[in-house]
PDB file of N, CA, C and O in Angstrom:
ATOM      1  N   MET A   1       0.493 -11.157  12.994  1.00  0.00           N
ATOM      2  CA  MET A   1       0.957 -11.664  11.712  1.00  0.00           C
ATOM      3  C   MET A   1       2.334 -11.084  11.408  1.00  0.00           C
ATOM      4  O   MET A   1       2.562  -9.890  11.603  1.00  0.00           O
ATOM      5  N   THR A   2       3.236 -11.909  10.939  1.00  0.00           N
ATOM      6  CA  THR A   2       4.551 -11.457  10.524  1.00  0.00           C
ATOM      7  C   THR A   2       4.450 -10.880   9.127  1.00  0.00           C
ATOM      8  O   THR A   2       3.839 -11.481   8.243  1.00  0.00           O
ATOM      9  N   HIS A   3       5.038  -9.738   8.929  1.00  0.00           N
ATOM     10  CA  HIS A   3       4.939  -9.075   7.638  1.00  0.00           C
ATOM     11  C   HIS A   3       6.261  -9.124   6.889  1.00  0.00           C
ATOM     12  O   HIS A   3       7.343  -9.093   7.477  1.00  0.00           O
ATOM     13  N   ALA A   4       6.133  -9.201   5.573  1.00  0.00           N
ATOM     14  CA  ALA A   4       7.311  -9.175   4.716  1.00  0.00           C
ATOM     15  C   ALA A   4       7.947  -7.791   4.798  1.00  0.00           C
ATOM     16  O   ALA A   4       7.325  -6.830   5.249  1.00  0.00           O
ATOM     17  N   THR A   5       9.175  -7.713   4.361  1.00  0.00           N
ATOM     18  CA  THR A   5       9.858  -6.432   4.328  1.00  0.00           C
ATOM     19  C   THR A   5       9.575  -5.694   3.036  1.00  0.00           C
ATOM     20  O   THR A   5       9.481  -4.467   3.018  1.00  0.00           O
ATOM     21  N   ARG A   6       9.438  -6.450   1.947  1.00  0.00           N
ATOM     22  CA  ARG A   6       9.202  -5.854   0.627  1.00  0.00           C
ATOM     23  C   ARG A   6       7.984  -6.489  -0.036  1.00  0.00           C
ATOM     24  O   ARG A   6       7.618  -7.636   0.223  1.00  0.00           O
ATOM     25  N   TYR A   7       7.376  -5.682  -0.904  1.00  0.00           N
ATOM     26  CA  TYR A   7       6.182  -6.112  -1.615  1.00  0.00           C
ATOM     27  C   TYR A   7       6.308  -5.702  -3.075  1.00  0.00           C
ATOM     28  O   TYR A   7       7.031  -4.764  -3.410  1.00  0.00           O
ATOM     29  N   THR A   8       5.592  -6.423  -3.940  1.00  0.00           N
ATOM     30  CA  THR A   8       5.552  -6.054  -5.348  1.00  0.00           C
ATOM     31  C   THR A   8       4.100  -5.934  -5.787  1.00  0.00           C
ATOM     32  O   THR A   8       3.202  -6.561  -5.225  1.00  0.00           O
ATOM     33  N   VAL A   9       3.901  -5.115  -6.802  1.00  0.00           N
ATOM     34  CA  VAL A   9       2.580  -4.931  -7.382  1.00  0.00           C
ATOM     35  C   VAL A   9       2.466  -5.875  -8.577  1.00  0.00           C
ATOM     36  O   VAL A   9       3.271  -5.790  -9.504  1.00  0.00           O
ATOM     37  N   PRO A  10       1.478  -6.774  -8.573  1.00  0.00           N
ATOM     38  CA  PRO A  10       1.326  -7.687  -9.703  1.00  0.00           C
ATOM     39  C   PRO A  10       1.034  -6.931 -11.003  1.00  0.00           C
ATOM     40  O   PRO A  10       0.451  -5.847 -10.986  1.00  0.00           O
ATOM     41  N   GLU A  11       1.447  -7.516 -12.118  1.00  0.00           N
ATOM     42  CA  GLU A  11       1.247  -6.882 -13.420  1.00  0.00           C
ATOM     43  C   GLU A  11      -0.228  -6.645 -13.727  1.00  0.00           C
ATOM     44  O   GLU A  11      -0.576  -5.706 -14.443  1.00  0.00           O
ATOM     45  N   GLU A  12      -1.094  -7.503 -13.180  1.00  0.00           N
ATOM     46  CA  GLU A  12      -2.514  -7.379 -13.486  1.00  0.00           C
ATOM     47  C   GLU A  12      -3.245  -6.321 -12.660  1.00  0.00           C
ATOM     48  O   GLU A  12      -4.466  -6.196 -12.755  1.00  0.00           O
ATOM     49  N   VAL A  13      -2.507  -5.562 -11.853  1.00  0.00           N
ATOM     50  CA  VAL A  13      -3.101  -4.494 -11.057  1.00  0.00           C
ATOM     51  C   VAL A  13      -2.695  -3.146 -11.641  1.00  0.00           C
ATOM     52  O   VAL A  13      -1.511  -2.842 -11.788  1.00  0.00           O
ATOM     53  N   LEU A  14      -3.713  -2.342 -11.971  1.00  0.00           N
ATOM     54  CA  LEU A  14      -3.491  -1.002 -12.506  1.00  0.00           C
ATOM     55  C   LEU A  14      -3.894   0.025 -11.466  1.00  0.00           C
ATOM     56  O   LEU A  14      -4.818  -0.205 -10.685  1.00  0.00           O
ATOM     57  N   ALA A  15      -3.203   1.159 -11.453  1.00  0.00           N
ATOM     58  CA  ALA A  15      -3.513   2.225 -10.505  1.00  0.00           C
ATOM     59  C   ALA A  15      -3.729   3.530 -11.238  1.00  0.00           C
ATOM     60  O   ALA A  15      -3.011   3.861 -12.181  1.00  0.00           O
ATOM     61  N   ALA A  16      -4.730   4.265 -10.790  1.00  0.00           N
ATOM     62  CA  ALA A  16      -4.974   5.623 -11.288  1.00  0.00           C
ATOM     63  C   ALA A  16      -4.871   6.545 -10.087  1.00  0.00           C
ATOM     64  O   ALA A  16      -5.607   6.393  -9.112  1.00  0.00           O
ATOM     65  N   HIS A  17      -3.956   7.500 -10.162  1.00  0.00           N
ATOM     66  CA  HIS A  17      -3.762   8.446  -9.062  1.00  0.00           C
ATOM     67  C   HIS A  17      -4.606   9.679  -9.316  1.00  0.00           C
ATOM     68  O   HIS A  17      -4.526  10.297 -10.377  1.00  0.00           O
ATOM     69  N   LEU A  18      -5.416  10.029  -8.325  1.00  0.00           N
ATOM     70  CA  LEU A  18      -6.293  11.187  -8.394  1.00  0.00           C
ATOM     71  C   LEU A  18      -5.855  12.164  -7.312  1.00  0.00           C
ATOM     72  O   LEU A  18      -4.903  11.895  -6.580  1.00  0.00           O
ATOM     73  N   GLU A  19      -6.534  13.281  -7.210  1.00  0.00           N
ATOM     74  CA  GLU A  19      -6.173  14.255  -6.177  1.00  0.00           C
ATOM     75  C   GLU A  19      -6.432  13.679  -4.793  1.00  0.00           C
ATOM     76  O   GLU A  19      -7.580  13.508  -4.383  1.00  0.00           O
ATOM     77  N   GLY A  20      -5.360  13.384  -4.085  1.00  0.00           N
ATOM     78  CA  GLY A  20      -5.476  12.929  -2.712  1.00  0.00           C
ATOM     79  C   GLY A  20      -5.945  11.494  -2.525  1.00  0.00           C
ATOM     80  O   GLY A  20      -6.173  11.072  -1.392  1.00  0.00           O
ATOM     81  N   GLU A  21      -6.093  10.742  -3.590  1.00  0.00           N
ATOM     82  CA  GLU A  21      -6.490   9.343  -3.464  1.00  0.00           C
ATOM     83  C   GLU A  21      -6.026   8.579  -4.697  1.00  0.00           C
ATOM     84  O   GLU A  21      -5.391   9.143  -5.588  1.00  0.00           O
ATOM     85  N   ALA A  22      -6.347   7.309  -4.737  1.00  0.00           N
ATOM     86  CA  ALA A  22      -6.008   6.474  -5.893  1.00  0.00           C
ATOM     87  C   ALA A  22      -7.082   5.401  -6.028  1.00  0.00           C
ATOM     88  O   ALA A  22      -7.793   5.081  -5.076  1.00  0.00           O
ATOM     89  N   VAL A  23      -7.179   4.860  -7.227  1.00  0.00           N
ATOM     90  CA  VAL A  23      -8.098   3.755  -7.491  1.00  0.00           C
ATOM     91  C   VAL A  23      -7.291   2.638  -8.129  1.00  0.00           C
ATOM     92  O   VAL A  23      -6.534   2.863  -9.073  1.00  0.00           O
ATOM     93  N   LEU A  24      -7.461   1.433  -7.604  1.00  0.00           N
ATOM     94  CA  LEU A  24      -6.781   0.258  -8.135  1.00  0.00           C
ATOM     95  C   LEU A  24      -7.789  -0.614  -8.863  1.00  0.00           C
ATOM     96  O   LEU A  24      -8.947  -0.715  -8.456  1.00  0.00           O
ATOM     97  N   LEU A  25      -7.346  -1.238  -9.930  1.00  0.00           N
ATOM     98  CA  LEU A  25      -8.184  -2.181 -10.671  1.00  0.00           C
ATOM     99  C   LEU A  25      -7.401  -3.463 -10.862  1.00  0.00           C
ATOM    100  O   LEU A  25      -6.301  -3.458 -11.414  1.00  0.00           O
ATOM    101  N   HIS A  26      -7.980  -4.564 -10.399  1.00  0.00           N
ATOM    102  CA  HIS A  26      -7.374  -5.877 -10.629  1.00  0.00           C
ATOM    103  C   HIS A  26      -7.974  -6.385 -11.928  1.00  0.00           C
ATOM    104  O   HIS A  26      -9.170  -6.668 -11.989  1.00  0.00           O
ATOM    105  N   MET A  27      -7.158  -6.503 -12.969  1.00  0.00           N
ATOM    106  CA  MET A  27      -7.632  -6.841 -14.307  1.00  0.00           C
ATOM    107  C   MET A  27      -8.235  -8.247 -14.393  1.00  0.00           C
ATOM    108  O   MET A  27      -9.124  -8.479 -15.212  1.00  0.00           O
ATOM    109  N   ASP A  28      -7.774  -9.179 -13.572  1.00  0.00           N
ATOM    110  CA  ASP A  28      -8.318 -10.535 -13.612  1.00  0.00           C
ATOM    111  C   ASP A  28      -9.700 -10.621 -12.967  1.00  0.00           C
ATOM    112  O   ASP A  28     -10.604 -11.259 -13.506  1.00  0.00           O
ATOM    113  N   THR A  29      -9.858  -9.979 -11.818  1.00  0.00           N
ATOM    114  CA  THR A  29     -11.129 -10.056 -11.094  1.00  0.00           C
ATOM    115  C   THR A  29     -12.085  -8.928 -11.462  1.00  0.00           C
ATOM    116  O   THR A  29     -13.282  -9.009 -11.187  1.00  0.00           O
ATOM    117  N   LYS A  30     -11.556  -7.877 -12.084  1.00  0.00           N
ATOM    118  CA  LYS A  30     -12.324  -6.666 -12.440  1.00  0.00           C
ATOM    119  C   LYS A  30     -12.809  -5.907 -11.202  1.00  0.00           C
ATOM    120  O   LYS A  30     -13.742  -5.108 -11.283  1.00  0.00           O
ATOM    121  N   ASP A  31     -12.175  -6.161 -10.067  1.00  0.00           N
ATOM    122  CA  ASP A  31     -12.525  -5.476  -8.827  1.00  0.00           C
ATOM    123  C   ASP A  31     -11.785  -4.150  -8.735  1.00  0.00           C
ATOM    124  O   ASP A  31     -10.593  -4.062  -9.031  1.00  0.00           O
ATOM    125  N   TYR A  32     -12.518  -3.117  -8.318  1.00  0.00           N
ATOM    126  CA  TYR A  32     -11.927  -1.815  -8.055  1.00  0.00           C
ATOM    127  C   TYR A  32     -11.697  -1.678  -6.559  1.00  0.00           C
ATOM    128  O   TYR A  32     -12.427  -2.253  -5.752  1.00  0.00           O
ATOM    129  N   TYR A  33     -10.686  -0.920  -6.203  1.00  0.00           N
ATOM    130  CA  TYR A  33     -10.381  -0.686  -4.799  1.00  0.00           C
ATOM    131  C   TYR A  33      -9.957   0.770  -4.671  1.00  0.00           C
ATOM    132  O   TYR A  33      -8.990   1.195  -5.302  1.00  0.00           O
ATOM    133  N   ARG A  34     -10.665   1.523  -3.870  1.00  0.00           N
ATOM    134  CA  ARG A  34     -10.379   2.948  -3.701  1.00  0.00           C
ATOM    135  C   ARG A  34      -9.482   3.164  -2.491  1.00  0.00           C
ATOM    136  O   ARG A  34      -9.734   2.617  -1.417  1.00  0.00           O
ATOM    137  N   LEU A  35      -8.435   3.962  -2.669  1.00  0.00           N
ATOM    138  CA  LEU A  35      -7.488   4.272  -1.603  1.00  0.00           C
ATOM    139  C   LEU A  35      -7.665   5.715  -1.163  1.00  0.00           C
ATOM    140  O   LEU A  35      -7.728   6.620  -1.995  1.00  0.00           O
ATOM    141  N   ASN A  36      -7.747   5.934   0.155  1.00  0.00           N
ATOM    142  CA  ASN A  36      -7.784   7.302   0.664  1.00  0.00           C
ATOM    143  C   ASN A  36      -6.375   7.898   0.589  1.00  0.00           C
ATOM    144  O   ASN A  36      -5.454   7.259   0.079  1.00  0.00           O
ATOM    145  N   ALA A  37      -6.213   9.102   1.091  1.00  0.00           N
ATOM    146  CA  ALA A  37      -4.929   9.797   0.977  1.00  0.00           C
ATOM    147  C   ALA A  37      -3.785   9.021   1.632  1.00  0.00           C
ATOM    148  O   ALA A  37      -2.684   8.953   1.086  1.00  0.00           O
ATOM    149  N   THR A  38      -4.045   8.444   2.789  1.00  0.00           N
ATOM    150  CA  THR A  38      -3.006   7.694   3.492  1.00  0.00           C
ATOM    151  C   THR A  38      -2.604   6.452   2.705  1.00  0.00           C
ATOM    152  O   THR A  38      -1.418   6.194   2.496  1.00  0.00           O
ATOM    153  N   ALA A  39      -3.597   5.690   2.273  1.00  0.00           N
ATOM    154  CA  ALA A  39      -3.319   4.470   1.508  1.00  0.00           C
ATOM    155  C   ALA A  39      -2.690   4.800   0.161  1.00  0.00           C
ATOM    156  O   ALA A  39      -1.833   4.057  -0.316  1.00  0.00           O
ATOM    157  N   ALA A  40      -3.101   5.902  -0.460  1.00  0.00           N
ATOM    158  CA  ALA A  40      -2.517   6.317  -1.741  1.00  0.00           C
ATOM    159  C   ALA A  40      -1.036   6.664  -1.566  1.00  0.00           C
ATOM    160  O   ALA A  40      -0.223   6.382  -2.446  1.00  0.00           O
ATOM    161  N   CYS A  41      -0.692   7.270  -0.439  1.00  0.00           N
ATOM    162  CA  CYS A  41       0.706   7.575  -0.133  1.00  0.00           C
ATOM    163  C   CYS A  41       1.507   6.276  -0.041  1.00  0.00           C
ATOM    164  O   CYS A  41       2.613   6.185  -0.574  1.00  0.00           O
ATOM    165  N   VAL A  42       0.950   5.281   0.631  1.00  0.00           N
ATOM    166  CA  VAL A  42       1.611   3.982   0.743  1.00  0.00           C
ATOM    167  C   VAL A  42       1.758   3.353  -0.635  1.00  0.00           C
ATOM    168  O   VAL A  42       2.819   2.824  -0.966  1.00  0.00           O
ATOM    169  N   TRP A  43       0.704   3.407  -1.438  1.00  0.00           N
ATOM    170  CA  TRP A  43       0.744   2.789  -2.762  1.00  0.00           C
ATOM    171  C   TRP A  43       1.840   3.405  -3.627  1.00  0.00           C
ATOM    172  O   TRP A  43       2.561   2.694  -4.327  1.00  0.00           O
ATOM    173  N   LYS A  44       1.959   4.724  -3.575  1.00  0.00           N
ATOM    174  CA  LYS A  44       3.030   5.387  -4.343  1.00  0.00           C
ATOM    175  C   LYS A  44       4.398   4.889  -3.883  1.00  0.00           C
ATOM    176  O   LYS A  44       5.299   4.685  -4.696  1.00  0.00           O
ATOM    177  N   GLY A  45       4.544   4.698  -2.584  1.00  0.00           N
ATOM    178  CA  GLY A  45       5.796   4.162  -2.061  1.00  0.00           C
ATOM    179  C   GLY A  45       6.047   2.740  -2.536  1.00  0.00           C
ATOM    180  O   GLY A  45       7.177   2.380  -2.866  1.00  0.00           O
ATOM    181  N   LEU A  46       4.993   1.933  -2.569  1.00  0.00           N
ATOM    182  CA  LEU A  46       5.113   0.561  -3.076  1.00  0.00           C
ATOM    183  C   LEU A  46       5.533   0.569  -4.542  1.00  0.00           C
ATOM    184  O   LEU A  46       6.371  -0.232  -4.956  1.00  0.00           O
ATOM    185  N   GLU A  47       4.961   1.460  -5.313  1.00  0.00           N
ATOM    186  CA  GLU A  47       5.318   1.565  -6.729  1.00  0.00           C
ATOM    187  C   GLU A  47       6.786   1.972  -6.903  1.00  0.00           C
ATOM    188  O   GLU A  47       7.424   1.601  -7.888  1.00  0.00           O
ATOM    189  N   ARG A  48       7.313   2.729  -5.949  1.00  0.00           N
ATOM    190  CA  ARG A  48       8.713   3.155  -6.003  1.00  0.00           C
ATOM    191  C   ARG A  48       9.653   2.109  -5.411  1.00  0.00           C
ATOM    192  O   ARG A  48      10.869   2.299  -5.401  1.00  0.00           O
ATOM    193  N   GLY A  49       9.085   0.995  -4.914  1.00  0.00           N
ATOM    194  CA  GLY A  49       9.918  -0.079  -4.379  1.00  0.00           C
ATOM    195  C   GLY A  49      10.350   0.117  -2.935  1.00  0.00           C
ATOM    196  O   GLY A  49      11.304  -0.519  -2.487  1.00  0.00           O
ATOM    197  N   MET A  50       9.671   0.980  -2.205  1.00  0.00           N
ATOM    198  CA  MET A  50      10.035   1.212  -0.808  1.00  0.00           C
ATOM    199  C   MET A  50       9.741  -0.029   0.028  1.00  0.00           C
ATOM    200  O   MET A  50       8.744  -0.715  -0.196  1.00  0.00           O
ATOM    201  N   ASP A  51      10.619  -0.317   0.999  1.00  0.00           N
ATOM    202  CA  ASP A  51      10.373  -1.438   1.898  1.00  0.00           C
ATOM    203  C   ASP A  51       9.470  -0.983   3.048  1.00  0.00           C
ATOM    204  O   ASP A  51       9.129   0.194   3.155  1.00  0.00           O
ATOM    205  N   ARG A  52       9.092  -1.929   3.898  1.00  0.00           N
ATOM    206  CA  ARG A  52       8.137  -1.633   4.964  1.00  0.00           C
ATOM    207  C   ARG A  52       8.624  -0.522   5.893  1.00  0.00           C
ATOM    208  O   ARG A  52       7.853   0.373   6.241  1.00  0.00           O
ATOM    209  N   ASP A  53       9.889  -0.569   6.297  1.00  0.00           N
ATOM    210  CA  ASP A  53      10.423   0.460   7.196  1.00  0.00           C
ATOM    211  C   ASP A  53      10.358   1.841   6.563  1.00  0.00           C
ATOM    212  O   ASP A  53      10.023   2.821   7.228  1.00  0.00           O
ATOM    213  N   ALA A  54      10.679   1.917   5.277  1.00  0.00           N
ATOM    214  CA  ALA A  54      10.613   3.199   4.567  1.00  0.00           C
ATOM    215  C   ALA A  54       9.175   3.685   4.449  1.00  0.00           C
ATOM    216  O   ALA A  54       8.919   4.888   4.512  1.00  0.00           O
ATOM    217  N   LEU A  55       8.241   2.765   4.281  1.00  0.00           N
ATOM    218  CA  LEU A  55       6.828   3.142   4.207  1.00  0.00           C
ATOM    219  C   LEU A  55       6.342   3.703   5.538  1.00  0.00           C
ATOM    220  O   LEU A  55       5.597   4.683   5.568  1.00  0.00           O
ATOM    221  N   VAL A  56       6.761   3.084   6.635  1.00  0.00           N
ATOM    222  CA  VAL A  56       6.398   3.604   7.957  1.00  0.00           C
ATOM    223  C   VAL A  56       6.952   5.013   8.121  1.00  0.00           C
ATOM    224  O   VAL A  56       6.237   5.910   8.567  1.00  0.00           O
ATOM    225  N   GLU A  57       8.207   5.216   7.767  1.00  0.00           N
ATOM    226  CA  GLU A  57       8.832   6.540   7.877  1.00  0.00           C
ATOM    227  C   GLU A  57       8.105   7.565   7.000  1.00  0.00           C
ATOM    228  O   GLU A  57       7.925   8.716   7.400  1.00  0.00           O
ATOM    229  N   GLU A  58       7.696   7.146   5.819  1.00  0.00           N
ATOM    230  CA  GLU A  58       6.956   8.039   4.915  1.00  0.00           C
ATOM    231  C   GLU A  58       5.639   8.488   5.555  1.00  0.00           C
ATOM    232  O   GLU A  58       5.269   9.659   5.469  1.00  0.00           O
ATOM    233  N   LEU A  59       4.942   7.559   6.189  1.00  0.00           N
ATOM    234  CA  LEU A  59       3.690   7.909   6.868  1.00  0.00           C
ATOM    235  C   LEU A  59       3.929   8.840   8.049  1.00  0.00           C
ATOM    236  O   LEU A  59       3.186   9.801   8.250  1.00  0.00           O
ATOM    237  N   VAL A  60       4.965   8.553   8.827  1.00  0.00           N
ATOM    238  CA  VAL A  60       5.302   9.391   9.986  1.00  0.00           C
ATOM    239  C   VAL A  60       5.587  10.822   9.536  1.00  0.00           C
ATOM    240  O   VAL A  60       5.095  11.782  10.129  1.00  0.00           O
ATOM    241  N   THR A  61       6.383  10.947   8.484  1.00  0.00           N
ATOM    242  CA  THR A  61       6.768  12.270   7.982  1.00  0.00           C
ATOM    243  C   THR A  61       5.605  13.007   7.324  1.00  0.00           C
ATOM    244  O   THR A  61       5.383  14.189   7.587  1.00  0.00           O
ATOM    245  N   THR A  62       4.871  12.310   6.473  1.00  0.00           N
ATOM    246  CA  THR A  62       3.808  12.947   5.700  1.00  0.00           C
ATOM    247  C   THR A  62       2.603  13.314   6.550  1.00  0.00           C
ATOM    248  O   THR A  62       2.017  14.381   6.362  1.00  0.00           O
ATOM    249  N   PHE A  63       2.220  12.441   7.488  1.00  0.00           N
ATOM    250  CA  PHE A  63       0.989  12.646   8.234  1.00  0.00           C
ATOM    251  C   PHE A  63       1.208  12.998   9.702  1.00  0.00           C
ATOM    252  O   PHE A  63       0.245  13.103  10.460  1.00  0.00           O
ATOM    253  N   ASP A  64       2.467  13.181  10.112  1.00  0.00           N
ATOM    254  CA  ASP A  64       2.799  13.581  11.476  1.00  0.00           C
ATOM    255  C   ASP A  64       2.119  12.684  12.513  1.00  0.00           C
ATOM    256  O   ASP A  64       1.414  13.162  13.402  1.00  0.00           O
ATOM    257  N   VAL A  65       2.344  11.379  12.380  1.00  0.00           N
ATOM    258  CA  VAL A  65       1.816  10.403  13.327  1.00  0.00           C
ATOM    259  C   VAL A  65       2.972   9.670  13.990  1.00  0.00           C
ATOM    260  O   VAL A  65       4.098   9.674  13.492  1.00  0.00           O
ATOM    261  N   ALA A  66       2.675   9.048  15.112  1.00  0.00           N
ATOM    262  CA  ALA A  66       3.689   8.279  15.829  1.00  0.00           C
ATOM    263  C   ALA A  66       4.059   7.032  15.025  1.00  0.00           C
ATOM    264  O   ALA A  66       3.207   6.467  14.338  1.00  0.00           O
ATOM    265  N   PRO A  67       5.314   6.599  15.103  1.00  0.00           N
ATOM    266  CA  PRO A  67       5.725   5.394  14.377  1.00  0.00           C
ATOM    267  C   PRO A  67       4.859   4.169  14.670  1.00  0.00           C
ATOM    268  O   PRO A  67       4.560   3.401  13.754  1.00  0.00           O
ATOM    269  N   ALA A  68       4.452   3.970  15.913  1.00  0.00           N
ATOM    270  CA  ALA A  68       3.620   2.810  16.256  1.00  0.00           C
ATOM    271  C   ALA A  68       2.266   2.890  15.565  1.00  0.00           C
ATOM    272  O   ALA A  68       1.747   1.880  15.091  1.00  0.00           O
ATOM    273  N   THR A  69       1.697   4.082  15.509  1.00  0.00           N
ATOM    274  CA  THR A  69       0.410   4.285  14.834  1.00  0.00           C
ATOM    275  C   THR A  69       0.553   4.036  13.344  1.00  0.00           C
ATOM    276  O   THR A  69      -0.290   3.374  12.738  1.00  0.00           O
ATOM    277  N   ALA A  70       1.611   4.560  12.751  1.00  0.00           N
ATOM    278  CA  ALA A  70       1.860   4.374  11.319  1.00  0.00           C
ATOM    279  C   ALA A  70       2.080   2.898  11.015  1.00  0.00           C
ATOM    280  O   ALA A  70       1.561   2.389  10.021  1.00  0.00           O
ATOM    281  N   SER A  71       2.834   2.213  11.846  1.00  0.00           N
ATOM    282  CA  SER A  71       3.130   0.799  11.641  1.00  0.00           C
ATOM    283  C   SER A  71       1.862  -0.042  11.693  1.00  0.00           C
ATOM    284  O   SER A  71       1.657  -0.917  10.851  1.00  0.00           O
ATOM    285  N   GLU A  72       1.019   0.217  12.671  1.00  0.00           N
ATOM    286  CA  GLU A  72      -0.233  -0.527  12.814  1.00  0.00           C
ATOM    287  C   GLU A  72      -1.158  -0.292  11.615  1.00  0.00           C
ATOM    288  O   GLU A  72      -1.741  -1.235  11.079  1.00  0.00           O
ATOM    289  N   ALA A  73      -1.287   0.969  11.202  1.00  0.00           N
ATOM    290  CA  ALA A  73      -2.137   1.285  10.054  1.00  0.00           C
ATOM    291  C   ALA A  73      -1.580   0.655   8.776  1.00  0.00           C
ATOM    292  O   ALA A  73      -2.334   0.133   7.955  1.00  0.00           O
ATOM    293  N   LEU A  74      -0.271   0.707   8.616  1.00  0.00           N
ATOM    294  CA  LEU A  74       0.362   0.122   7.437  1.00  0.00           C
ATOM    295  C   LEU A  74       0.118  -1.383   7.388  1.00  0.00           C
ATOM    296  O   LEU A  74      -0.230  -1.920   6.336  1.00  0.00           O
ATOM    297  N   ASP A  75       0.297  -2.063   8.510  1.00  0.00           N
ATOM    298  CA  ASP A  75       0.088  -3.506   8.534  1.00  0.00           C
ATOM    299  C   ASP A  75      -1.348  -3.870   8.168  1.00  0.00           C
ATOM    300  O   ASP A  75      -1.573  -4.845   7.450  1.00  0.00           O
ATOM    301  N   GLY A  76      -2.308  -3.108   8.646  1.00  0.00           N
ATOM    302  CA  GLY A  76      -3.705  -3.351   8.293  1.00  0.00           C
ATOM    303  C   GLY A  76      -3.951  -3.184   6.801  1.00  0.00           C
ATOM    304  O   GLY A  76      -4.640  -3.992   6.177  1.00  0.00           O
ATOM    305  N   LEU A  77      -3.382  -2.131   6.242  1.00  0.00           N
ATOM    306  CA  LEU A  77      -3.532  -1.888   4.806  1.00  0.00           C
ATOM    307  C   LEU A  77      -2.857  -2.988   3.992  1.00  0.00           C
ATOM    308  O   LEU A  77      -3.445  -3.508   3.043  1.00  0.00           O
ATOM    309  N   LEU A  78      -1.637  -3.340   4.357  1.00  0.00           N
ATOM    310  CA  LEU A  78      -0.914  -4.382   3.630  1.00  0.00           C
ATOM    311  C   LEU A  78      -1.671  -5.708   3.678  1.00  0.00           C
ATOM    312  O   LEU A  78      -1.765  -6.405   2.668  1.00  0.00           O
ATOM    313  N   ASP A  79      -2.210  -6.059   4.847  1.00  0.00           N
ATOM    314  CA  ASP A  79      -2.996  -7.292   4.970  1.00  0.00           C
ATOM    315  C   ASP A  79      -4.186  -7.268   4.020  1.00  0.00           C
ATOM    316  O   ASP A  79      -4.476  -8.263   3.355  1.00  0.00           O
ATOM    317  N   ASP A  80      -4.876  -6.131   3.955  1.00  0.00           N
ATOM    318  CA  ASP A  80      -6.043  -5.999   3.088  1.00  0.00           C
ATOM    319  C   ASP A  80      -5.648  -6.112   1.614  1.00  0.00           C
ATOM    320  O   ASP A  80      -6.312  -6.805   0.843  1.00  0.00           O
ATOM    321  N   LEU A  81      -4.578  -5.438   1.227  1.00  0.00           N
ATOM    322  CA  LEU A  81      -4.120  -5.489  -0.163  1.00  0.00           C
ATOM    323  C   LEU A  81      -3.673  -6.896  -0.552  1.00  0.00           C
ATOM    324  O   LEU A  81      -3.936  -7.348  -1.666  1.00  0.00           O
ATOM    325  N   LEU A  82      -3.004  -7.581   0.355  1.00  0.00           N
ATOM    326  CA  LEU A  82      -2.577  -8.960   0.096  1.00  0.00           C
ATOM    327  C   LEU A  82      -3.781  -9.880  -0.063  1.00  0.00           C
ATOM    328  O   LEU A  82      -3.818 -10.717  -0.966  1.00  0.00           O
ATOM    329  N   ARG A  83      -4.757  -9.722   0.811  1.00  0.00           N
ATOM    330  CA  ARG A  83      -5.954 -10.558   0.774  1.00  0.00           C
ATOM    331  C   ARG A  83      -6.727 -10.360  -0.533  1.00  0.00           C
ATOM    332  O   ARG A  83      -7.322 -11.304  -1.053  1.00  0.00           O
ATOM    333  N   ARG A  84      -6.720  -9.150  -1.054  1.00  0.00           N
ATOM    334  CA  ARG A  84      -7.442  -8.845  -2.297  1.00  0.00           C
ATOM    335  C   ARG A  84      -6.601  -9.116  -3.541  1.00  0.00           C
ATOM    336  O   ARG A  84      -7.044  -8.861  -4.661  1.00  0.00           O
ATOM    337  N   ARG A  85      -5.383  -9.634  -3.344  1.00  0.00           N
ATOM    338  CA  ARG A  85      -4.450  -9.963  -4.430  1.00  0.00           C
ATOM    339  C   ARG A  85      -4.017  -8.715  -5.218  1.00  0.00           C
ATOM    340  O   ARG A  85      -3.715  -8.796  -6.409  1.00  0.00           O
ATOM    341  N   LEU A  86      -3.992  -7.579  -4.547  1.00  0.00           N
ATOM    342  CA  LEU A  86      -3.537  -6.346  -5.178  1.00  0.00           C
ATOM    343  C   LEU A  86      -2.048  -6.124  -4.913  1.00  0.00           C
ATOM    344  O   LEU A  86      -1.439  -5.195  -5.443  1.00  0.00           O
ATOM    345  N   LEU A  87      -1.487  -6.981  -4.098  1.00  0.00           N
ATOM    346  CA  LEU A  87      -0.090  -6.868  -3.690  1.00  0.00           C
ATOM    347  C   LEU A  87       0.429  -8.277  -3.418  1.00  0.00           C
ATOM    348  O   LEU A  87      -0.330  -9.170  -3.042  1.00  0.00           O
ATOM    349  N   VAL A  88       1.729  -8.461  -3.613  1.00  0.00           N
ATOM    350  CA  VAL A  88       2.357  -9.756  -3.366  1.00  0.00           C
ATOM    351  C   VAL A  88       3.576  -9.518  -2.483  1.00  0.00           C
ATOM    352  O   VAL A  88       4.360  -8.602  -2.731  1.00  0.00           O
ATOM    353  N   ALA A  89       3.733 -10.342  -1.455  1.00  0.00           N
ATOM    354  CA  ALA A  89       4.936 -10.252  -0.619  1.00  0.00           C
ATOM    355  C   ALA A  89       6.118 -10.752  -1.431  1.00  0.00           C
ATOM    356  O   ALA A  89       6.062 -11.828  -2.026  1.00  0.00           O
ATOM    357  N   ALA A  90       7.179  -9.972  -1.454  1.00  0.00           N
ATOM    358  CA  ALA A  90       8.392 -10.352  -2.189  1.00  0.00           C
ATOM    359  C   ALA A  90       9.132 -11.417  -1.416  1.00  0.00           C
ATOM    360  O   ALA A  90       9.069 -11.461  -0.187  1.00  0.00           O
ATOM    361  N   GLU A  91       9.830 -12.273  -2.130  1.00  0.00           N
ATOM    362  CA  GLU A  91      10.629 -13.340  -1.489  1.00  0.00           C
ATOM    363  C   GLU A  91      11.819 -12.763  -0.784  1.00  0.00           C
ATOM    364  O   GLU A  91      12.604 -13.503  -0.190  1.00  0.00           O
TER     365      GLU A  91
END
C-alpha cells in the first residue's frame, strides 16, 4: 500500500496521554482505542504535525530500532488508524 506523507487527526478524535501509553476516543462512533508506548510516541508526533519520514526517525531514535523495522511498524499502525477513522491522510 502506498502511504501518504502527512496525516491529520480529525476533530472528532480525542486523545488522553497516560504514562507510557495513550487512549483515543472517536466521538462519533464512541469507540476507544488504546495505544502502547510505541503507538503513543507516533500519535504525539502526529499531533505535532510530523510527516511520515520524521515519524520513522522518531521511532528509530526513541526505540533504537532499524529504519526498515520502524517503517514497517509505522505503516501497520497508520493503516489501522486510517481504517478506524482515527486519522486522515492529508492531501
